mmCIF file of the C-alpha atoms, coordinates in Angstrom:
data_MODEL
# 
_entry.id   MODEL 
# 
loop_
_atom_site.group_PDB 
_atom_site.id 
_atom_site.type_symbol 
_atom_site.label_atom_id 
_atom_site.label_alt_id 
_atom_site.label_comp_id 
_atom_site.label_asym_id 
_atom_site.label_entity_id 
_atom_site.label_seq_id 
_atom_site.pdbx_PDB_ins_code 
_atom_site.Cartn_x 
_atom_site.Cartn_y 
_atom_site.Cartn_z 
_atom_site.occupancy 
_atom_site.B_iso_or_equiv 
_atom_site.pdbx_formal_charge 
_atom_site.auth_seq_id 
_atom_site.auth_comp_id 
_atom_site.auth_asym_id 
_atom_site.auth_atom_id 
_atom_site.pdbx_PDB_model_num 
ATOM 1   C CA . UNK A 1 1   ? 87.817 122.677 98.665  1.00 0.00 ? 1   UNK A CA 1 
ATOM 2   C CA . UNK A 1 2   ? 85.817 123.583 95.585  1.00 0.00 ? 2   UNK A CA 1 
ATOM 3   C CA . UNK A 1 3   ? 86.921 124.607 92.105  1.00 0.00 ? 3   UNK A CA 1 
ATOM 4   C CA . UNK A 1 4   ? 84.350 125.860 89.630  1.00 0.00 ? 4   UNK A CA 1 
ATOM 5   C CA . UNK A 1 5   ? 84.822 124.172 86.271  1.00 0.00 ? 5   UNK A CA 1 
ATOM 6   C CA . UNK A 1 6   ? 82.750 124.263 83.120  1.00 0.00 ? 6   UNK A CA 1 
ATOM 7   C CA . UNK A 1 7   ? 80.941 121.084 82.103  1.00 0.00 ? 7   UNK A CA 1 
ATOM 8   C CA . UNK A 1 8   ? 83.298 120.761 79.165  1.00 0.00 ? 8   UNK A CA 1 
ATOM 9   C CA . UNK A 1 9   ? 86.290 120.923 81.518  1.00 0.00 ? 9   UNK A CA 1 
ATOM 10  C CA . UNK A 1 10  ? 84.728 118.268 83.750  1.00 0.00 ? 10  UNK A CA 1 
ATOM 11  C CA . UNK A 1 11  ? 84.145 115.994 80.743  1.00 0.00 ? 11  UNK A CA 1 
ATOM 12  C CA . UNK A 1 12  ? 87.723 116.516 79.516  1.00 0.00 ? 12  UNK A CA 1 
ATOM 13  C CA . UNK A 1 13  ? 89.075 115.858 83.004  1.00 0.00 ? 13  UNK A CA 1 
ATOM 14  C CA . UNK A 1 14  ? 87.305 112.544 83.313  1.00 0.00 ? 14  UNK A CA 1 
ATOM 15  C CA . UNK A 1 15  ? 88.299 111.569 79.787  1.00 0.00 ? 15  UNK A CA 1 
ATOM 16  C CA . UNK A 1 16  ? 91.916 111.928 80.975  1.00 0.00 ? 16  UNK A CA 1 
ATOM 17  C CA . UNK A 1 17  ? 91.490 109.551 83.914  1.00 0.00 ? 17  UNK A CA 1 
ATOM 18  C CA . UNK A 1 18  ? 88.831 107.273 82.427  1.00 0.00 ? 18  UNK A CA 1 
ATOM 19  C CA . UNK A 1 19  ? 91.007 104.170 82.391  1.00 0.00 ? 19  UNK A CA 1 
ATOM 20  C CA . UNK A 1 20  ? 92.945 104.707 85.622  1.00 0.00 ? 20  UNK A CA 1 
ATOM 21  C CA . UNK A 1 21  ? 90.576 105.934 88.326  1.00 0.00 ? 21  UNK A CA 1 
ATOM 22  C CA . UNK A 1 22  ? 87.405 104.406 89.759  1.00 0.00 ? 22  UNK A CA 1 
ATOM 23  C CA . UNK A 1 23  ? 85.767 103.717 93.086  1.00 0.00 ? 23  UNK A CA 1 
ATOM 24  C CA . UNK A 1 24  ? 86.697 100.432 94.750  1.00 0.00 ? 24  UNK A CA 1 
ATOM 25  C CA . UNK A 1 25  ? 84.851 97.211  93.839  1.00 0.00 ? 25  UNK A CA 1 
ATOM 26  C CA . UNK A 1 26  ? 83.823 96.973  97.508  1.00 0.00 ? 26  UNK A CA 1 
ATOM 27  C CA . UNK A 1 27  ? 82.044 100.330 97.215  1.00 0.00 ? 27  UNK A CA 1 
ATOM 28  C CA . UNK A 1 28  ? 80.132 99.257  94.100  1.00 0.00 ? 28  UNK A CA 1 
ATOM 29  C CA . UNK A 1 29  ? 79.132 95.978  95.743  1.00 0.00 ? 29  UNK A CA 1 
ATOM 30  C CA . UNK A 1 30  ? 77.811 97.861  98.771  1.00 0.00 ? 30  UNK A CA 1 
ATOM 31  C CA . UNK A 1 31  ? 75.706 100.180 96.603  1.00 0.00 ? 31  UNK A CA 1 
ATOM 32  C CA . UNK A 1 32  ? 74.379 97.245  94.573  1.00 0.00 ? 32  UNK A CA 1 
ATOM 33  C CA . UNK A 1 33  ? 73.397 95.359  97.728  1.00 0.00 ? 33  UNK A CA 1 
ATOM 34  C CA . UNK A 1 34  ? 71.499 98.401  99.040  1.00 0.00 ? 34  UNK A CA 1 
ATOM 35  C CA . UNK A 1 35  ? 69.478 99.004  95.892  1.00 0.00 ? 35  UNK A CA 1 
ATOM 36  C CA . UNK A 1 36  ? 68.983 95.415  94.662  1.00 0.00 ? 36  UNK A CA 1 
ATOM 37  C CA . UNK A 1 37  ? 65.989 94.720  96.972  1.00 0.00 ? 37  UNK A CA 1 
ATOM 38  C CA . UNK A 1 38  ? 64.217 97.665  95.297  1.00 0.00 ? 38  UNK A CA 1 
ATOM 39  C CA . UNK A 1 39  ? 64.763 96.318  91.771  1.00 0.00 ? 39  UNK A CA 1 
ATOM 40  C CA . UNK A 1 40  ? 61.806 94.151  90.774  1.00 0.00 ? 40  UNK A CA 1 
ATOM 41  C CA . UNK A 1 41  ? 61.980 91.645  87.875  1.00 0.00 ? 41  UNK A CA 1 
ATOM 42  C CA . UNK A 1 42  ? 62.356 93.444  84.560  1.00 0.00 ? 42  UNK A CA 1 
ATOM 43  C CA . UNK A 1 43  ? 62.783 96.850  86.205  1.00 0.00 ? 43  UNK A CA 1 
ATOM 44  C CA . UNK A 1 44  ? 64.432 99.735  84.355  1.00 0.00 ? 44  UNK A CA 1 
ATOM 45  C CA . UNK A 1 45  ? 67.558 101.093 86.061  1.00 0.00 ? 45  UNK A CA 1 
ATOM 46  C CA . UNK A 1 46  ? 69.433 104.301 85.189  1.00 0.00 ? 46  UNK A CA 1 
ATOM 47  C CA . UNK A 1 47  ? 72.933 105.120 86.462  1.00 0.00 ? 47  UNK A CA 1 
ATOM 48  C CA . UNK A 1 48  ? 73.684 108.851 86.202  1.00 0.00 ? 48  UNK A CA 1 
ATOM 49  C CA . UNK A 1 49  ? 77.447 109.426 86.033  1.00 0.00 ? 49  UNK A CA 1 
ATOM 50  C CA . UNK A 1 50  ? 77.889 105.749 85.221  1.00 0.00 ? 50  UNK A CA 1 
ATOM 51  C CA . UNK A 1 51  ? 81.666 105.985 84.824  1.00 0.00 ? 51  UNK A CA 1 
ATOM 52  C CA . UNK A 1 52  ? 83.238 102.788 83.503  1.00 0.00 ? 52  UNK A CA 1 
ATOM 53  C CA . UNK A 1 53  ? 80.006 100.882 84.113  1.00 0.00 ? 53  UNK A CA 1 
ATOM 54  C CA . UNK A 1 54  ? 81.209 98.946  87.149  1.00 0.00 ? 54  UNK A CA 1 
ATOM 55  C CA . UNK A 1 55  ? 78.177 99.859  89.264  1.00 0.00 ? 55  UNK A CA 1 
ATOM 56  C CA . UNK A 1 56  ? 75.764 98.530  86.646  1.00 0.00 ? 56  UNK A CA 1 
ATOM 57  C CA . UNK A 1 57  ? 77.937 95.433  86.234  1.00 0.00 ? 57  UNK A CA 1 
ATOM 58  C CA . UNK A 1 58  ? 77.476 94.692  89.948  1.00 0.00 ? 58  UNK A CA 1 
ATOM 59  C CA . UNK A 1 59  ? 73.732 95.225  89.668  1.00 0.00 ? 59  UNK A CA 1 
ATOM 60  C CA . UNK A 1 60  ? 73.633 92.863  86.684  1.00 0.00 ? 60  UNK A CA 1 
ATOM 61  C CA . UNK A 1 61  ? 75.086 90.117  88.896  1.00 0.00 ? 61  UNK A CA 1 
ATOM 62  C CA . UNK A 1 62  ? 72.253 90.518  91.426  1.00 0.00 ? 62  UNK A CA 1 
ATOM 63  C CA . UNK A 1 63  ? 69.413 91.323  89.000  1.00 0.00 ? 63  UNK A CA 1 
ATOM 64  C CA . UNK A 1 64  ? 70.130 89.559  85.688  1.00 0.00 ? 64  UNK A CA 1 
ATOM 65  C CA . UNK A 1 65  ? 66.792 90.562  84.125  1.00 0.00 ? 65  UNK A CA 1 
ATOM 66  C CA . UNK A 1 66  ? 66.965 94.296  84.894  1.00 0.00 ? 66  UNK A CA 1 
ATOM 67  C CA . UNK A 1 67  ? 67.051 96.712  81.959  1.00 0.00 ? 67  UNK A CA 1 
ATOM 68  C CA . UNK A 1 68  ? 70.196 98.752  82.474  1.00 0.00 ? 68  UNK A CA 1 
ATOM 69  C CA . UNK A 1 69  ? 70.819 102.304 81.252  1.00 0.00 ? 69  UNK A CA 1 
ATOM 70  C CA . UNK A 1 70  ? 73.775 104.574 81.900  1.00 0.00 ? 70  UNK A CA 1 
ATOM 71  C CA . UNK A 1 71  ? 74.720 108.192 81.239  1.00 0.00 ? 71  UNK A CA 1 
ATOM 72  C CA . UNK A 1 72  ? 77.939 110.117 81.755  1.00 0.00 ? 72  UNK A CA 1 
ATOM 73  C CA . UNK A 1 73  ? 79.309 113.500 80.746  1.00 0.00 ? 73  UNK A CA 1 
ATOM 74  C CA . UNK A 1 74  ? 82.566 111.862 79.584  1.00 0.00 ? 74  UNK A CA 1 
ATOM 75  C CA . UNK A 1 75  ? 82.440 110.225 76.125  1.00 0.00 ? 75  UNK A CA 1 
ATOM 76  C CA . UNK A 1 76  ? 85.449 108.074 77.013  1.00 0.00 ? 76  UNK A CA 1 
ATOM 77  C CA . UNK A 1 77  ? 83.729 106.732 80.133  1.00 0.00 ? 77  UNK A CA 1 
ATOM 78  C CA . UNK A 1 78  ? 80.574 105.969 78.149  1.00 0.00 ? 78  UNK A CA 1 
ATOM 79  C CA . UNK A 1 79  ? 82.685 103.982 75.681  1.00 0.00 ? 79  UNK A CA 1 
ATOM 80  C CA . UNK A 1 80  ? 84.240 101.974 78.517  1.00 0.00 ? 80  UNK A CA 1 
ATOM 81  C CA . UNK A 1 81  ? 80.835 101.378 80.130  1.00 0.00 ? 81  UNK A CA 1 
ATOM 82  C CA . UNK A 1 82  ? 79.506 99.934  76.862  1.00 0.00 ? 82  UNK A CA 1 
ATOM 83  C CA . UNK A 1 83  ? 82.433 97.523  76.803  1.00 0.00 ? 83  UNK A CA 1 
ATOM 84  C CA . UNK A 1 84  ? 81.926 96.443  80.431  1.00 0.00 ? 84  UNK A CA 1 
ATOM 85  C CA . UNK A 1 85  ? 78.125 96.117  80.219  1.00 0.00 ? 85  UNK A CA 1 
ATOM 86  C CA . UNK A 1 86  ? 77.450 95.088  76.594  1.00 0.00 ? 86  UNK A CA 1 
ATOM 87  C CA . UNK A 1 87  ? 73.699 94.702  77.049  1.00 0.00 ? 87  UNK A CA 1 
ATOM 88  C CA . UNK A 1 88  ? 73.271 98.149  78.616  1.00 0.00 ? 88  UNK A CA 1 
ATOM 89  C CA . UNK A 1 89  ? 71.947 101.277 76.920  1.00 0.00 ? 89  UNK A CA 1 
ATOM 90  C CA . UNK A 1 90  ? 74.433 104.147 77.337  1.00 0.00 ? 90  UNK A CA 1 
ATOM 91  C CA . UNK A 1 91  ? 74.577 107.771 76.263  1.00 0.00 ? 91  UNK A CA 1 
ATOM 92  C CA . UNK A 1 92  ? 76.629 110.897 76.828  1.00 0.00 ? 92  UNK A CA 1 
ATOM 93  C CA . UNK A 1 93  ? 74.626 113.540 78.653  1.00 0.00 ? 93  UNK A CA 1 
ATOM 94  C CA . UNK A 1 94  ? 74.169 116.180 81.313  1.00 0.00 ? 94  UNK A CA 1 
ATOM 95  C CA . UNK A 1 95  ? 72.637 115.488 84.732  1.00 0.00 ? 95  UNK A CA 1 
ATOM 96  C CA . UNK A 1 96  ? 71.062 118.961 84.737  1.00 0.00 ? 96  UNK A CA 1 
ATOM 97  C CA . UNK A 1 97  ? 69.112 118.242 81.553  1.00 0.00 ? 97  UNK A CA 1 
ATOM 98  C CA . UNK A 1 98  ? 68.395 114.538 81.215  1.00 0.00 ? 98  UNK A CA 1 
ATOM 99  C CA . UNK A 1 99  ? 67.459 113.278 77.770  1.00 0.00 ? 99  UNK A CA 1 
ATOM 100 C CA . UNK A 1 100 ? 64.935 110.748 79.078  1.00 0.00 ? 100 UNK A CA 1 
ATOM 101 C CA . UNK A 1 101 ? 61.140 110.643 79.240  1.00 0.00 ? 101 UNK A CA 1 
ATOM 102 C CA . UNK A 1 102 ? 59.128 111.485 82.322  1.00 0.00 ? 102 UNK A CA 1 
ATOM 103 C CA . UNK A 1 103 ? 58.539 108.475 84.610  1.00 0.00 ? 103 UNK A CA 1 
ATOM 104 C CA . UNK A 1 104 ? 60.774 106.222 82.486  1.00 0.00 ? 104 UNK A CA 1 
ATOM 105 C CA . UNK A 1 105 ? 62.728 104.416 85.218  1.00 0.00 ? 105 UNK A CA 1 
ATOM 106 C CA . UNK A 1 106 ? 61.972 102.301 88.280  1.00 0.00 ? 106 UNK A CA 1 
ATOM 107 C CA . UNK A 1 107 ? 65.357 102.980 89.891  1.00 0.00 ? 107 UNK A CA 1 
ATOM 108 C CA . UNK A 1 108 ? 67.968 105.728 89.465  1.00 0.00 ? 108 UNK A CA 1 
ATOM 109 C CA . UNK A 1 109 ? 71.495 105.710 90.870  1.00 0.00 ? 109 UNK A CA 1 
ATOM 110 C CA . UNK A 1 110 ? 73.831 108.682 91.121  1.00 0.00 ? 110 UNK A CA 1 
ATOM 111 C CA . UNK A 1 111 ? 77.099 107.847 92.854  1.00 0.00 ? 111 UNK A CA 1 
ATOM 112 C CA . UNK A 1 112 ? 79.763 110.532 93.419  1.00 0.00 ? 112 UNK A CA 1 
ATOM 113 C CA . UNK A 1 113 ? 78.201 113.040 90.998  1.00 0.00 ? 113 UNK A CA 1 
ATOM 114 C CA . UNK A 1 114 ? 76.319 115.671 93.013  1.00 0.00 ? 114 UNK A CA 1 
ATOM 115 C CA . UNK A 1 115 ? 79.580 117.197 94.209  1.00 0.00 ? 115 UNK A CA 1 
ATOM 116 C CA . UNK A 1 116 ? 80.400 118.277 90.632  1.00 0.00 ? 116 UNK A CA 1 
ATOM 117 C CA . UNK A 1 117 ? 77.075 120.021 89.941  1.00 0.00 ? 117 UNK A CA 1 
ATOM 118 C CA . UNK A 1 118 ? 76.435 123.745 90.387  1.00 0.00 ? 118 UNK A CA 1 
ATOM 119 C CA . UNK A 1 119 ? 72.741 123.371 91.270  1.00 0.00 ? 119 UNK A CA 1 
ATOM 120 C CA . UNK A 1 120 ? 72.059 120.200 93.320  1.00 0.00 ? 120 UNK A CA 1 
ATOM 121 C CA . UNK A 1 121 ? 68.298 120.750 93.534  1.00 0.00 ? 121 UNK A CA 1 
ATOM 122 C CA . UNK A 1 122 ? 68.001 121.179 89.761  1.00 0.00 ? 122 UNK A CA 1 
ATOM 123 C CA . UNK A 1 123 ? 69.758 117.864 89.181  1.00 0.00 ? 123 UNK A CA 1 
ATOM 124 C CA . UNK A 1 124 ? 67.685 116.062 91.820  1.00 0.00 ? 124 UNK A CA 1 
ATOM 125 C CA . UNK A 1 125 ? 64.505 117.464 90.307  1.00 0.00 ? 125 UNK A CA 1 
ATOM 126 C CA . UNK A 1 126 ? 65.582 115.969 86.986  1.00 0.00 ? 126 UNK A CA 1 
ATOM 127 C CA . UNK A 1 127 ? 66.115 112.598 88.658  1.00 0.00 ? 127 UNK A CA 1 
ATOM 128 C CA . UNK A 1 128 ? 62.668 112.774 90.190  1.00 0.00 ? 128 UNK A CA 1 
ATOM 129 C CA . UNK A 1 129 ? 61.156 113.636 86.801  1.00 0.00 ? 129 UNK A CA 1 
ATOM 130 C CA . UNK A 1 130 ? 62.507 110.515 85.084  1.00 0.00 ? 130 UNK A CA 1 
ATOM 131 C CA . UNK A 1 131 ? 61.533 108.226 87.996  1.00 0.00 ? 131 UNK A CA 1 
ATOM 132 C CA . UNK A 1 132 ? 58.199 106.462 88.058  1.00 0.00 ? 132 UNK A CA 1 
ATOM 133 C CA . UNK A 1 133 ? 55.890 107.126 91.020  1.00 0.00 ? 133 UNK A CA 1 
ATOM 134 C CA . UNK A 1 134 ? 57.238 105.195 94.028  1.00 0.00 ? 134 UNK A CA 1 
ATOM 135 C CA . UNK A 1 135 ? 60.554 104.831 92.180  1.00 0.00 ? 135 UNK A CA 1 
ATOM 136 C CA . UNK A 1 136 ? 63.823 104.625 94.115  1.00 0.00 ? 136 UNK A CA 1 
ATOM 137 C CA . UNK A 1 137 ? 66.955 106.786 94.133  1.00 0.00 ? 137 UNK A CA 1 
ATOM 138 C CA . UNK A 1 138 ? 70.309 105.724 95.561  1.00 0.00 ? 138 UNK A CA 1 
ATOM 139 C CA . UNK A 1 139 ? 72.760 108.592 95.739  1.00 0.00 ? 139 UNK A CA 1 
ATOM 140 C CA . UNK A 1 140 ? 76.235 108.802 97.251  1.00 0.00 ? 140 UNK A CA 1 
ATOM 141 C CA . UNK A 1 141 ? 78.173 111.978 98.051  1.00 0.00 ? 141 UNK A CA 1 
ATOM 142 C CA . UNK A 1 142 ? 81.603 112.730 99.595  1.00 0.00 ? 142 UNK A CA 1 
ATOM 143 C CA . UNK A 1 143 ? 80.806 113.504 103.210 1.00 0.00 ? 143 UNK A CA 1 
ATOM 144 C CA . UNK A 1 144 ? 81.914 116.863 104.665 1.00 0.00 ? 144 UNK A CA 1 
ATOM 145 C CA . UNK A 1 145 ? 81.043 115.454 108.119 1.00 0.00 ? 145 UNK A CA 1 
ATOM 146 C CA . UNK A 1 146 ? 83.744 112.792 107.742 1.00 0.00 ? 146 UNK A CA 1 
ATOM 147 C CA . UNK A 1 147 ? 85.845 112.666 110.885 1.00 0.00 ? 147 UNK A CA 1 
ATOM 148 C CA . UNK A 1 148 ? 89.063 112.925 108.856 1.00 0.00 ? 148 UNK A CA 1 
ATOM 149 C CA . UNK A 1 149 ? 87.992 115.632 106.408 1.00 0.00 ? 149 UNK A CA 1 
ATOM 150 C CA . UNK A 1 150 ? 90.531 118.217 107.607 1.00 0.00 ? 150 UNK A CA 1 
ATOM 151 C CA . UNK A 1 151 ? 93.307 115.648 107.369 1.00 0.00 ? 151 UNK A CA 1 
ATOM 152 C CA . UNK A 1 152 ? 92.147 114.847 103.833 1.00 0.00 ? 152 UNK A CA 1 
ATOM 153 C CA . UNK A 1 153 ? 92.380 118.492 102.772 1.00 0.00 ? 153 UNK A CA 1 
ATOM 154 C CA . UNK A 1 154 ? 95.895 118.873 104.095 1.00 0.00 ? 154 UNK A CA 1 
ATOM 155 C CA . UNK A 1 155 ? 97.157 115.623 102.547 1.00 0.00 ? 155 UNK A CA 1 
ATOM 156 C CA . UNK A 1 156 ? 95.257 115.381 99.275  1.00 0.00 ? 156 UNK A CA 1 
ATOM 157 C CA . UNK A 1 157 ? 97.519 114.939 96.266  1.00 0.00 ? 157 UNK A CA 1 
ATOM 158 C CA . UNK A 1 158 ? 96.703 116.296 92.815  1.00 0.00 ? 158 UNK A CA 1 
ATOM 159 C CA . UNK A 1 159 ? 95.947 112.890 91.295  1.00 0.00 ? 159 UNK A CA 1 
ATOM 160 C CA . UNK A 1 160 ? 92.568 113.904 89.878  1.00 0.00 ? 160 UNK A CA 1 
ATOM 161 C CA . UNK A 1 161 ? 92.005 116.771 87.418  1.00 0.00 ? 161 UNK A CA 1 
ATOM 162 C CA . UNK A 1 162 ? 88.400 117.277 88.523  1.00 0.00 ? 162 UNK A CA 1 
ATOM 163 C CA . UNK A 1 163 ? 87.974 118.614 92.045  1.00 0.00 ? 163 UNK A CA 1 
ATOM 164 C CA . UNK A 1 164 ? 84.729 118.311 93.965  1.00 0.00 ? 164 UNK A CA 1 
ATOM 165 C CA . UNK A 1 165 ? 82.639 119.811 96.758  1.00 0.00 ? 165 UNK A CA 1 
ATOM 166 C CA . UNK A 1 166 ? 81.995 117.802 99.886  1.00 0.00 ? 166 UNK A CA 1 
ATOM 167 C CA . UNK A 1 167 ? 78.514 118.212 101.415 1.00 0.00 ? 167 UNK A CA 1 
ATOM 168 C CA . UNK A 1 168 ? 77.355 117.846 104.988 1.00 0.00 ? 168 UNK A CA 1 
ATOM 169 C CA . UNK A 1 169 ? 74.621 115.288 105.626 1.00 0.00 ? 169 UNK A CA 1 
ATOM 170 C CA . UNK A 1 170 ? 72.078 117.941 106.626 1.00 0.00 ? 170 UNK A CA 1 
ATOM 171 C CA . UNK A 1 171 ? 72.766 119.836 103.370 1.00 0.00 ? 171 UNK A CA 1 
ATOM 172 C CA . UNK A 1 172 ? 72.018 116.800 101.216 1.00 0.00 ? 172 UNK A CA 1 
ATOM 173 C CA . UNK A 1 173 ? 68.909 115.999 103.250 1.00 0.00 ? 173 UNK A CA 1 
ATOM 174 C CA . UNK A 1 174 ? 67.689 119.530 102.566 1.00 0.00 ? 174 UNK A CA 1 
ATOM 175 C CA . UNK A 1 175 ? 68.324 119.200 98.825  1.00 0.00 ? 175 UNK A CA 1 
ATOM 176 C CA . UNK A 1 176 ? 66.499 115.873 98.607  1.00 0.00 ? 176 UNK A CA 1 
ATOM 177 C CA . UNK A 1 177 ? 63.490 117.241 100.447 1.00 0.00 ? 177 UNK A CA 1 
ATOM 178 C CA . UNK A 1 178 ? 63.408 120.390 98.289  1.00 0.00 ? 178 UNK A CA 1 
ATOM 179 C CA . UNK A 1 179 ? 63.390 118.179 95.185  1.00 0.00 ? 179 UNK A CA 1 
ATOM 180 C CA . UNK A 1 180 ? 60.441 116.234 96.597  1.00 0.00 ? 180 UNK A CA 1 
ATOM 181 C CA . UNK A 1 181 ? 62.029 112.960 97.721  1.00 0.00 ? 181 UNK A CA 1 
ATOM 182 C CA . UNK A 1 182 ? 61.224 110.966 100.833 1.00 0.00 ? 182 UNK A CA 1 
ATOM 183 C CA . UNK A 1 183 ? 64.494 109.966 102.545 1.00 0.00 ? 183 UNK A CA 1 
ATOM 184 C CA . UNK A 1 184 ? 64.308 106.359 103.717 1.00 0.00 ? 184 UNK A CA 1 
ATOM 185 C CA . UNK A 1 185 ? 67.854 105.575 104.834 1.00 0.00 ? 185 UNK A CA 1 
ATOM 186 C CA . UNK A 1 186 ? 71.204 107.271 105.321 1.00 0.00 ? 186 UNK A CA 1 
ATOM 187 C CA . UNK A 1 187 ? 74.312 105.167 105.791 1.00 0.00 ? 187 UNK A CA 1 
ATOM 188 C CA . UNK A 1 188 ? 78.066 105.438 105.285 1.00 0.00 ? 188 UNK A CA 1 
ATOM 189 C CA . UNK A 1 189 ? 80.846 103.880 103.254 1.00 0.00 ? 189 UNK A CA 1 
ATOM 190 C CA . UNK A 1 190 ? 84.642 103.754 103.377 1.00 0.00 ? 190 UNK A CA 1 
ATOM 191 C CA . UNK A 1 191 ? 86.709 103.875 106.528 1.00 0.00 ? 191 UNK A CA 1 
ATOM 192 C CA . UNK A 1 192 ? 87.269 106.503 109.152 1.00 0.00 ? 192 UNK A CA 1 
ATOM 193 C CA . UNK A 1 193 ? 90.832 105.213 108.790 1.00 0.00 ? 193 UNK A CA 1 
ATOM 194 C CA . UNK A 1 194 ? 92.653 103.861 105.778 1.00 0.00 ? 194 UNK A CA 1 
ATOM 195 C CA . UNK A 1 195 ? 93.920 100.313 105.955 1.00 0.00 ? 195 UNK A CA 1 
ATOM 196 C CA . UNK A 1 196 ? 92.969 97.393  108.173 1.00 0.00 ? 196 UNK A CA 1 
ATOM 197 C CA . UNK A 1 197 ? 94.281 95.827  111.328 1.00 0.00 ? 197 UNK A CA 1 
ATOM 198 C CA . UNK A 1 198 ? 93.242 96.791  114.856 1.00 0.00 ? 198 UNK A CA 1 
ATOM 199 C CA . UNK A 1 199 ? 91.962 100.249 113.879 1.00 0.00 ? 199 UNK A CA 1 
ATOM 200 C CA . UNK A 1 200 ? 89.612 98.745  111.301 1.00 0.00 ? 200 UNK A CA 1 
ATOM 201 C CA . UNK A 1 201 ? 88.365 96.169  113.824 1.00 0.00 ? 201 UNK A CA 1 
ATOM 202 C CA . UNK A 1 202 ? 87.695 98.904  116.383 1.00 0.00 ? 202 UNK A CA 1 
ATOM 203 C CA . UNK A 1 203 ? 85.877 100.901 113.711 1.00 0.00 ? 203 UNK A CA 1 
ATOM 204 C CA . UNK A 1 204 ? 83.561 97.994  112.922 1.00 0.00 ? 204 UNK A CA 1 
ATOM 205 C CA . UNK A 1 205 ? 82.780 97.559  116.620 1.00 0.00 ? 205 UNK A CA 1 
ATOM 206 C CA . UNK A 1 206 ? 82.059 101.285 116.992 1.00 0.00 ? 206 UNK A CA 1 
ATOM 207 C CA . UNK A 1 207 ? 79.691 101.250 114.004 1.00 0.00 ? 207 UNK A CA 1 
ATOM 208 C CA . UNK A 1 208 ? 77.741 98.394  115.558 1.00 0.00 ? 208 UNK A CA 1 
ATOM 209 C CA . UNK A 1 209 ? 77.466 100.144 118.914 1.00 0.00 ? 209 UNK A CA 1 
ATOM 210 C CA . UNK A 1 210 ? 76.729 103.637 117.539 1.00 0.00 ? 210 UNK A CA 1 
ATOM 211 C CA . UNK A 1 211 ? 74.980 103.419 114.142 1.00 0.00 ? 211 UNK A CA 1 
ATOM 212 C CA . UNK A 1 212 ? 74.905 107.212 113.772 1.00 0.00 ? 212 UNK A CA 1 
ATOM 213 C CA . UNK A 1 213 ? 78.664 107.029 113.212 1.00 0.00 ? 213 UNK A CA 1 
ATOM 214 C CA . UNK A 1 214 ? 77.713 105.904 109.699 1.00 0.00 ? 214 UNK A CA 1 
ATOM 215 C CA . UNK A 1 215 ? 77.077 109.599 109.037 1.00 0.00 ? 215 UNK A CA 1 
ATOM 216 C CA . UNK A 1 216 ? 80.717 110.361 109.899 1.00 0.00 ? 216 UNK A CA 1 
ATOM 217 C CA . UNK A 1 217 ? 82.235 108.092 107.262 1.00 0.00 ? 217 UNK A CA 1 
ATOM 218 C CA . UNK A 1 218 ? 83.940 109.273 104.096 1.00 0.00 ? 218 UNK A CA 1 
ATOM 219 C CA . UNK A 1 219 ? 80.965 108.647 101.797 1.00 0.00 ? 219 UNK A CA 1 
ATOM 220 C CA . UNK A 1 220 ? 77.328 109.238 102.693 1.00 0.00 ? 220 UNK A CA 1 
ATOM 221 C CA . UNK A 1 221 ? 74.723 107.049 100.975 1.00 0.00 ? 221 UNK A CA 1 
ATOM 222 C CA . UNK A 1 222 ? 71.110 108.190 100.669 1.00 0.00 ? 222 UNK A CA 1 
ATOM 223 C CA . UNK A 1 223 ? 68.281 105.825 99.784  1.00 0.00 ? 223 UNK A CA 1 
ATOM 224 C CA . UNK A 1 224 ? 65.225 107.870 98.833  1.00 0.00 ? 224 UNK A CA 1 
ATOM 225 C CA . UNK A 1 225 ? 61.857 107.360 97.159  1.00 0.00 ? 225 UNK A CA 1 
ATOM 226 C CA . UNK A 1 226 ? 59.684 109.421 94.860  1.00 0.00 ? 226 UNK A CA 1 
ATOM 227 C CA . UNK A 1 227 ? 56.188 109.721 96.434  1.00 0.00 ? 227 UNK A CA 1 
# 
């Protein structure tokens, strides 16, 4: 499912849900744990589509001396991020035209943003531009290869005013390579099934036995590096 919206409509949509909708704390902790080993002392970190700032808040816990920056298209979300990460540097902006210097950051994060952009390669090229040589990118995208994607489409409720496009893993790999990134790791997040119990236990066992099932989970996470 994909609905073409203007950037102004996307910003207005997220302003509407700024205080009520976010990814789970578990998701932010997972992303922080993946990128933290790449954040050296005093490193500069940029979160594109920073939302309420919860991702940077998790990174602050693991890397207290990192210099944190955030950008979002929604002014309301930027205001909330400033409140949640008082020592961060935040601005309202556009992922397609970043208002940052070349080679300014050691690490860039972009979680759940690519699906709202009309030109993925353009945005990724901008991320590469603001990264230092050998800098790291952690990006997450709703996964079209998710085993329950068709169920999702038939059961999705209109709780969010901004719809999105779900990408297959091979599509995102292609975009990253076209933008000039080296892909170092692809993993998954969120359950095949919702809830816990026996199904969740079986899922964990399956992921241990067949690691490629990570690419069938609801979110795909890509850890990449600028050459």
